[in-house]
N, CA, C and O atoms as a DFTB+ gen file, in Angstrom:
380 C
 N C O
     1  1     -53.373     -16.601      25.861
     2  2     -53.690     -15.248      25.601
     3  2     -53.246     -15.070      24.106
     4  3     -53.753     -14.222      23.371
     5  1     -52.224     -15.969      23.701
     6  2     -51.764     -15.886      22.242
     7  2     -52.892     -16.236      21.338
     8  3     -53.082     -15.639      20.278
     9  1     -53.730     -17.326      21.818
    10  2     -54.759     -17.955      20.898
    11  2     -55.825     -16.736      20.915
    12  3     -56.369     -16.404      19.861
    13  1     -56.098     -16.111      22.071
    14  2     -57.364     -15.012      22.024
    15  2     -56.847     -13.844      20.956
    16  3     -57.625     -13.274      20.191
    17  1     -55.489     -13.585      21.012
    18  2     -55.048     -12.649      20.044
    19  2     -55.156     -12.908      18.581
    20  3     -55.505     -12.045      17.774
    21  1     -54.798     -14.302      18.231
    22  2     -54.900     -14.752      17.059
    23  2     -56.485     -14.701      16.673
    24  3     -56.811     -14.285      15.561
    25  1     -57.332     -15.076      17.492
    26  2     -58.784     -15.147      17.017
    27  2     -59.219     -13.623      16.968
    28  3     -59.914     -13.204      16.043
    29  1     -58.849     -12.940      17.840
    30  2     -59.315     -11.589      17.671
    31  2     -58.695     -10.895      16.175
    32  3     -59.382     -10.156      15.470
    33  1     -57.514     -11.221      15.906
    34  2     -57.088     -10.707      14.529
    35  2     -57.961     -11.289      13.528
    36  3     -58.449     -10.571      12.656
    37  1     -58.208     -12.587      13.585
    38  2     -59.180     -13.136      12.499
    39  2     -60.404     -12.594      12.460
    40  3     -60.963     -12.515      11.366
    41  1     -60.977     -12.176      13.502
    42  2     -62.422     -11.401      13.545
    43  2     -62.316     -10.153      12.724
    44  3     -63.088      -9.809      11.829
    45  1     -61.247      -9.518      13.156
    46  2     -60.907      -8.040      12.488
    47  2     -60.768      -8.275      11.039
    48  3     -61.530      -7.709      10.256
    49  1     -59.836      -9.080      10.631
    50  2     -59.474      -9.240       9.337
    51  2     -60.716      -9.764       8.277
    52  3     -60.910      -9.360       7.130
    53  1     -61.440     -10.725       8.982
    54  2     -62.750     -11.025       8.158
    55  2     -63.928     -10.269       8.384
    56  3     -65.034     -10.549       7.922
    57  1     -63.613      -9.143       9.230
    58  2     -64.901      -8.122       9.318
    59  2     -66.141      -8.848       9.929
    60  3     -67.271      -8.575       9.524
    61  1     -65.917      -9.795      10.928
    62  2     -67.037     -10.519      11.524
    63  2     -66.919     -10.084      13.041
    64  3     -67.556     -10.818      13.797
    65  1     -66.238      -9.044      13.641
    66  2     -66.314      -8.798      14.754
    67  2     -67.618      -8.161      15.374
    68  3     -68.302      -7.328      14.778
    69  1     -67.872      -8.621      16.575
    70  2     -69.039      -8.127      17.295
    71  2     -68.734      -7.336      18.605
    72  3     -67.750      -7.580      19.302
    73  1     -69.565      -6.461      18.859
    74  2     -69.228      -5.707      20.201
    75  2     -68.986      -6.709      21.356
    76  3     -69.589      -7.782      21.339
    77  1     -68.232      -6.442      22.238
    78  2     -67.925      -7.213      23.451
    79  2     -69.139      -7.523      24.250
    80  3     -69.175      -8.596      24.853
    81  1     -70.224      -6.623      24.324
    82  2     -71.397      -6.931      25.111
    83  2     -72.132      -7.977      24.363
    84  3     -72.896      -8.694      25.009
    85  1     -72.010      -8.153      23.138
    86  2     -72.739      -9.289      22.568
    87  2     -72.319     -10.578      22.483
    88  3     -73.028     -11.525      22.144
    89  1     -70.943     -10.633      22.849
    90  2     -70.323     -12.085      22.791
    91  2     -70.729     -12.945      23.957
    92  3     -70.860     -12.443      25.073
    93  1     -70.941     -14.283      23.724
    94  2     -71.342     -15.133      24.684
    95  2     -70.748     -16.472      24.108
    96  3     -70.227     -16.595      22.999
    97  1     -70.917     -17.449      25.053
    98  2     -70.494     -18.820      24.694
    99  2     -71.611     -19.535      23.808
   100  3     -71.393     -20.401      22.961
   101  1     -72.854     -19.005      24.168
   102  2     -73.897     -19.894      23.498
   103  2     -74.392     -19.234      22.093
   104  3     -75.085     -19.927      21.347
   105  1     -74.093     -18.087      21.774
   106  2     -74.236     -17.481      20.349
   107  2     -73.136     -16.842      19.808
   108  3     -72.100     -16.602      20.428
   109  1     -73.372     -16.550      18.581
   110  2     -72.291     -15.926      17.814
   111  2     -71.509     -16.974      17.067
   112  3     -71.744     -18.176      17.186
   113  1     -70.585     -16.480      16.305
   114  2     -69.660     -17.397      15.363
   115  2     -68.863     -18.365      16.066
   116  3     -68.557     -18.134      17.235
   117  1     -68.487     -19.432      15.490
   118  2     -67.413     -20.282      16.228
   119  2     -66.287     -19.469      16.858
   120  3     -66.060     -19.500      18.067
   121  1     -65.563     -18.709      15.949
   122  2     -64.401     -18.053      16.336
   123  2     -64.675     -17.084      17.554
   124  3     -63.803     -17.018      18.421
   125  1     -65.952     -16.244      17.694
   126  2     -66.277     -15.677      18.693
   127  2     -66.314     -16.524      20.016
   128  3     -65.693     -16.162      21.015
   129  1     -67.049     -17.634      19.977
   130  2     -67.298     -18.445      21.204
   131  2     -65.932     -18.914      21.669
   132  3     -65.681     -19.027      22.868
   133  1     -65.058     -19.184      20.724
   134  2     -63.532     -19.620      21.181
   135  2     -62.967     -18.649      21.893
   136  3     -62.327     -18.971      22.895
   137  1     -63.092     -17.203      21.507
   138  2     -62.573     -16.046      22.050
   139  2     -63.104     -16.063      23.550
   140  3     -62.275     -15.995      24.457
   141  1     -64.407     -16.148      23.826
   142  2     -65.169     -16.157      24.974
   143  2     -64.465     -17.095      25.987
   144  3     -63.964     -16.691      27.035
   145  1     -64.475     -18.445      25.559
   146  2     -64.027     -19.604      26.104
   147  2     -62.702     -19.388      26.548
   148  3     -62.370     -19.680      27.697
   149  1     -61.832     -18.843      25.634
   150  2     -60.279     -18.819      26.101
   151  2     -60.093     -17.727      26.992
   152  3     -59.172     -17.812      27.804
   153  1     -60.883     -16.618      26.974
   154  2     -60.757     -15.383      27.893
   155  2     -61.204     -15.878      29.246
   156  3     -60.683     -15.467      30.283
   157  1     -62.328     -16.904      29.216
   158  2     -62.848     -17.406      30.612
   159  2     -61.744     -18.266      31.120
   160  3     -61.496     -18.125      32.318
   161  1     -61.069     -19.084      30.491
   162  2     -60.021     -19.902      30.969
   163  2     -58.858     -18.968      31.535
   164  3     -58.331     -19.309      32.593
   165  1     -58.450     -17.867      30.924
   166  2     -57.411     -17.013      31.380
   167  2     -57.651     -16.546      32.784
   168  3     -56.860     -16.622      33.724
   169  1     -58.873     -16.049      32.783
   170  2     -59.516     -15.553      34.209
   171  2     -59.610     -16.641      35.246
   172  3     -59.286     -16.408      36.411
   173  1     -60.034     -17.798      34.867
   174  2     -60.036     -18.769      35.730
   175  2     -58.587     -19.206      36.351
   176  3     -58.448     -19.571      37.519
   177  1     -57.586     -19.118      35.446
   178  2     -56.316     -19.499      35.931
   179  2     -55.573     -18.252      36.923
   180  3     -54.535     -18.376      37.573
   181  1     -56.340     -17.180      36.827
   182  2     -55.923     -16.042      37.673
   183  2     -56.415     -16.226      39.134
   184  3     -55.947     -15.519      40.027
   185  1     -57.422     -17.240      39.401
   186  2     -58.090     -17.388      40.829
   187  2     -57.077     -18.177      41.658
   188  3     -56.283     -18.968      41.148
   189  1     -57.153     -17.906      43.009
   190  2     -56.222     -18.511      43.891
   191  2     -56.297     -19.908      43.926
   192  3     -57.430     -20.386      43.992
   193  1     -55.171     -20.802      43.890
   194  2     -55.020     -22.079      43.835
   195  2     -54.457     -22.661      45.134
   196  3     -53.263     -22.444      45.336
   197  1     -55.190     -23.424      46.119
   198  2     -54.594     -23.804      47.288
   199  2     -53.790     -25.116      47.080
   200  3     -54.516     -26.043      46.721
   201  1     -52.757     -25.366      47.185
   202  2     -51.944     -26.571      47.035
   203  2     -50.885     -26.905      47.906
   204  3     -50.467     -26.088      48.726
   205  1     -50.418     -28.039      47.793
   206  2     -49.130     -28.708      48.645
   207  2     -48.245     -29.359      47.710
   208  3     -48.685     -29.990      46.749
   209  1     -46.791     -29.207      47.998
   210  2     -45.931     -29.850      47.294
   211  2     -44.991     -30.618      48.344
   212  3     -44.308     -30.005      49.165
   213  1     -45.021     -32.122      48.236
   214  2     -44.262     -32.967      49.138
   215  2     -43.226     -33.448      48.381
   216  3     -43.405     -33.942      47.267
   217  1     -42.060     -33.329      48.952
   218  2     -40.756     -33.891      48.258
   219  2     -40.715     -35.385      48.747
   220  3     -40.730     -35.602      49.958
   221  1     -40.665     -36.430      47.839
   222  2     -40.702     -37.813      47.887
   223  2     -39.383     -38.265      48.043
   224  3     -39.168     -39.191      48.825
   225  1     -38.409     -37.712      47.370
   226  2     -37.032     -38.091      47.242
   227  2     -36.158     -36.909      46.786
   228  3     -36.589     -35.756      46.782
   229  1     -34.983     -37.223      46.424
   230  2     -34.124     -36.303      45.917
   231  2     -34.425     -35.676      44.662
   232  3     -34.064     -34.521      44.434
   233  1     -35.293     -36.612      43.541
   234  2     -35.760     -35.964      42.347
   235  2     -37.059     -35.887      42.161
   236  3     -37.561     -35.238      41.244
   237  1     -37.681     -36.516      42.983
   238  2     -39.227     -36.542      42.912
   239  2     -39.987     -35.931      43.973
   240  3     -39.605     -35.840      45.140
   241  1     -41.154     -35.491      43.479
   242  2     -42.172     -34.628      44.389
   243  2     -43.558     -34.813      43.937
   244  3     -43.808     -34.967      42.741
   245  1     -44.415     -34.805      44.786
   246  2     -45.797     -35.029      44.509
   247  2     -46.562     -33.784      44.776
   248  3     -46.328     -33.188      45.828
   249  1     -47.481     -33.303      43.918
   250  2     -48.354     -32.231      44.246
   251  2     -49.649     -32.350      44.111
   252  3     -50.102     -33.188      43.332
   253  1     -50.523     -31.473      44.902
   254  2     -52.064     -31.737      44.765
   255  2     -52.464     -30.415      45.197
   256  3     -51.762     -29.761      45.969
   257  1     -53.679     -29.948      44.684
   258  2     -54.287     -28.752      44.848
   259  2     -55.717     -28.735      44.565
   260  3     -56.239     -29.674      43.965
   261  1     -56.434     -27.638      44.994
   262  2     -57.926     -27.565      44.912
   263  2     -58.218     -26.088      44.508
   264  3     -57.373     -25.271      44.873
   265  1     -59.126     -25.698      43.917
   266  2     -59.843     -24.468      43.373
   267  2     -61.088     -24.615      43.344
   268  3     -61.618     -25.598      42.828
   269  1     -61.780     -23.582      43.938
   270  2     -63.271     -23.295      44.067
   271  2     -63.676     -21.990      43.214
   272  3     -63.243     -20.882      43.531
   273  1     -64.499     -22.178      42.153
   274  2     -64.985     -21.195      41.319
   275  2     -66.640     -21.216      41.433
   276  3     -67.334     -22.205      41.197
   277  1     -67.106     -19.959      41.831
   278  2     -68.503     -19.873      42.089
   279  2     -69.210     -18.843      41.101
   280  3     -68.696     -17.724      41.109
   281  1     -70.161     -18.999      40.360
   282  2     -70.569     -18.117      39.324
   283  2     -72.230     -18.120      39.461
   284  3     -72.820     -19.101      39.916
   285  1     -72.774     -17.172      39.111
   286  2     -74.237     -17.081      39.153
   287  2     -74.813     -16.110      38.009
   288  3     -74.077     -15.335      37.398
   289  1     -76.027     -16.208      37.801
   290  2     -76.760     -15.189      36.872
   291  2     -78.137     -15.024      37.455
   292  3     -78.934     -15.930      37.698
   293  1     -78.315     -13.605      37.662
   294  2     -79.753     -13.185      38.253
   295  2     -80.372     -12.237      37.393
   296  3     -79.981     -11.074      37.291
   297  1     -81.279     -12.694      36.809
   298  2     -82.273     -11.794      35.995
   299  2     -83.808     -12.087      35.924
   300  3     -84.272     -13.016      36.586
   301  1     -84.448     -11.456      35.284
   302  2     -86.111     -11.742      35.363
   303  2     -86.512     -13.052      34.802
   304  3     -87.621     -13.523      35.055
   305  1     -85.658     -13.653      34.056
   306  2     -86.028     -14.904      33.430
   307  2     -85.452     -16.043      34.162
   308  3     -86.239     -16.966      34.371
   309  1     -84.448     -16.156      34.525
   310  2     -83.696     -17.274      34.867
   311  2     -82.628     -16.917      36.084
   312  3     -81.899     -15.929      36.001
   313  1     -82.605     -17.769      37.163
   314  2     -81.441     -17.622      38.225
   315  2     -81.006     -19.033      38.185
   316  3     -81.675     -20.066      38.158
   317  1     -79.543     -18.809      38.186
   318  2     -78.580     -20.063      38.056
   319  2     -77.501     -19.513      39.116
   320  3     -77.188     -18.365      39.431
   321  1     -77.035     -20.834      39.564
   322  2     -75.907     -20.876      40.353
   323  2     -75.095     -22.042      40.144
   324  3     -75.658     -23.137      40.116
   325  1     -73.495     -21.940      39.949
   326  2     -73.053     -22.929      39.575
   327  2     -71.535     -22.917      40.316
   328  3     -70.667     -22.114      39.973
   329  1     -71.348     -23.860      41.315
   330  2     -69.905     -24.063      42.001
   331  2     -69.110     -24.783      41.169
   332  3     -69.695     -25.771      40.726
   333  1     -67.919     -24.645      40.770
   334  2     -67.118     -25.507      39.882
   335  2     -66.006     -25.798      40.895
   336  3     -65.329     -24.881      41.361
   337  1     -65.812     -27.158      41.254
   338  2     -64.601     -27.562      42.093
   339  2     -63.603     -28.271      41.182
   340  3     -63.930     -29.091      40.325
   341  1     -62.392     -27.891      41.437
   342  2     -61.254     -28.355      40.574
   343  2     -60.159     -28.966      41.438
   344  3     -59.617     -28.255      42.284
   345  1     -59.835     -30.108      41.296
   346  2     -58.848     -30.857      41.976
   347  2     -57.800     -31.237      41.127
   348  3     -58.152     -31.866      40.129
   349  1     -56.485     -30.997      41.278
   350  2     -55.409     -31.242      40.439
   351  2     -54.266     -32.000      41.216
   352  3     -54.014     -31.672      42.376
   353  1     -53.585     -32.993      40.599
   354  2     -52.605     -33.694      41.278
   355  2     -51.512     -33.966      40.261
   356  3     -51.791     -34.154      39.077
   357  1     -50.250     -33.988      40.727
   358  2     -49.192     -34.283      39.727
   359  2     -47.972     -34.913      40.303
   360  3     -47.862     -35.077      41.519
   361  1     -47.057     -35.266      39.456
   362  2     -45.808     -35.685      39.846
   363  2     -44.917     -34.837      39.128
   364  3     -45.035     -34.643      37.918
   365  1     -43.812     -34.201      40.007
   366  2     -42.776     -33.542      39.571
   367  2     -41.347     -34.344      39.573
   368  3     -40.857     -34.778      40.615
   369  1     -40.801     -34.474      38.425
   370  2     -39.532     -35.052      38.309
   371  2     -38.360     -34.140      37.887
   372  3     -38.461     -33.507      36.836
   373  1     -37.249     -34.041      38.657
   374  2     -36.128     -33.255      38.375
   375  2     -35.179     -34.027      37.708
   376  3     -34.874     -35.139      38.139
   377  1     -34.584     -33.463      36.507
   378  2     -33.468     -34.151      36.021
   379  2     -32.068     -33.616      36.088
   380  3     -31.132     -34.278      35.640
C-alpha cells in the first residue's frame, strides 16, 4: 500500500494523474500501470487462503496453502474468463 501511495503522490506532483475509470494495466503511463498492478495485488491478498501448518519438531513447521481467483470480462467485443490457481509452500523456523 505504501508503494501505491508513493506512486499516487508522484502522479499528482508531476500533474500526470488520470481519472480512476481510465486506468488499466494495458494503457497509460508506466507509473499508472504500476498503481493498477499494485492495487490488484493488494486486493488479491485479501482473498481467502486455505492452508495448513504442520509442526515437524520443536522449532520447525511446514506450511502449504491454496488460493483460487476467478475473473472475467463480458462486453460486446470480447468475452474472457481466467481462473488463477495459486499454491504456496514454506518452512517456518523458530529461533
